[in-house]
C-alpha positions, 0 to 999 in steps of 0.5 A: 170112438172107433168107427167099427163099433158104430157099424157093428151095433148101434147100441155100442156107439153110446157105451163108451161115455153115455151108458157109464153116465147113465148108470151113475145117474141111475143110482141117484135118479128114479123115474127120470126120463132121457130123450133118445132116438136110439131104438136099441137103447132103453131111455127111462132111468128106473130101478131094474130096467128101462123103457123108451122115453121121449122128453128131457131129463125130469126129476133129476138133481141140478149140477153135475148129474144134470150136466152129465145127463144132458151131455149123454142125451146129446150123444145118444141122439147124435148117433141115431142111425138111418136106414142104410149103411155100406158094407164091402161092395154095396149099400145094405140095410142098417141091421145087415151091416155086420162083421163076424166076431172072429175077425181080427178087427173085432178081436184087436181093433185092427182097423183104420178109419176117417170121420168126415162131416157133411154140411147141408146148405139151405142156400145152396140146396146142397150137402158139402163134404168137407175136405173129403180128398184129404181125409181119403188120402189120410185113410190110404196112409193109415192102411199103408202104415198098418200093412193091409193087404190090397188097400182100398183105393180112395176112389172106391171109398169116395164112391161108397160115401156118396152112395150111402149118403144119397141112399139115405136121402140125407139133407141135414148135417151128418157125420160119416165114418169110413172104416177099412177093417181086417175082416179075416180071422187069426192073430194080431199079425193078420193083415187081410182080407180087408173090408170097407164099412161106411156109415152116415148119420144125422149129427146134432151139435155137441153140447158145449159148442156155444157155451164152452166145455170144462177140461181136466188135464188127464193123469193118463199120458198120451201114447208115444209115436214109438209105441202106438203112432197117433197120426195113424187113425187106427181104432185101437189107438182111441182107447188111450183117449177113451180112458182120459175122457172117461176119467174126466167125466167121472171127476165131473169135467166135460172132457180131458187134455192129455200130456205126452211122454215129455210132459208137453201138451198133446191133445184131447181124446179125439181133438186138437188143442189151441190157446190164445196167449199174448195175441197169438194162437198157439198149438202143439207141433205135429211131433207132439204125439198128436193126430195130424188133424185136417181140421187143425190145418184148416184152422192154421190158415183160417185164424190169421184172416178171420181173427187177425192174429198169427198162429204159432206151432210149438211145444206147450207147457202145462203151466201156460194153460193158466196164462191163456186168455182163450182156448178151444178144441178142434176136430171133425167131430168137435169142429171149433168148441170153446174151452172155458175152464181147465182144472177148475181155473177159468180160462180168460173171462171163463166164457167163449172169447172174441177169437173163438167166436169169430173163428167159429163163425168163419169156420161154419161159413167155410164148410157150408159154402157161405164163404167162397173161399177154398171151393176145392174143400167142399165136395157136393153130394147131389151135384155130383149125382150124375157123375 
């Protein structure tokens, strides 16, 4: 999902996936209620309209529609907005974080972004932003690659992120979106002036974190580096993954896995892919048309110590998926999410296996500061308040 959409209108944050699913459910379910904290989205499924609802889906059929409704309910709650956002040079009330419809960011997706996770640690009474400096460096690279005029420096973005988290007094797990966008009007070649938008909102766990997700190998091909380089976190790039994700949902799966132009496994719509085969954790190379993922780099270091198996980066064939004993996605939003089936075939025993369970435990210990490893990867929000 492009970060700019979250800043422009909160309602758009659910339009990519959840709204389509709810429209499908509306055809089959009358009077069912979906819980939501989105104030701009009607939540009771009825013929001809909706009204705010407050409970889980009731009266819906079991099976695929129930799974879809549960997933979109979680997505709606996950993007519930707080009181403040950051726009350009100051913290503003959420509803005032607006970008003009004539901007090339709005028209062409000329924006780059970073998703960053903040993890609340009750033990330390602190929020830790995970690998913030690495995210800010990648944002700097994306701006330079897109030839933005007067790129916004990492120190400015860092200060904006800390300001908006503190302004909202957030003391729970959050998802932060930092977007540098071209706010000027004009055609596709316009490169300035640029603006900065930052949102920080509570984020619930994705619905498949514990139980695992069911994946479709997509008929949509991952875009190539020579067309739209996915190592650049440009908002427009994410429409490629969106097509795969929407198709997977329409076909009854939870999400998708894309192949590149050479027919090798690339990644998911917004997350990298690992599989366990013959006692090794395998993942596609960074030259396989994937994002150079910060979470992926974290796991390449964490897996050998947490799980006791080596990691191998290489080309992965589609047929190898059937030989996997375990598989999982990883990313800032997806964290470490097990995959239990691909194209209807169970992965291993069809439940999260010992490697991914151990990895999830180690990952969450790391990001919350329960592990002493890599303190440089954790930026405290409130401990830096005086600085």
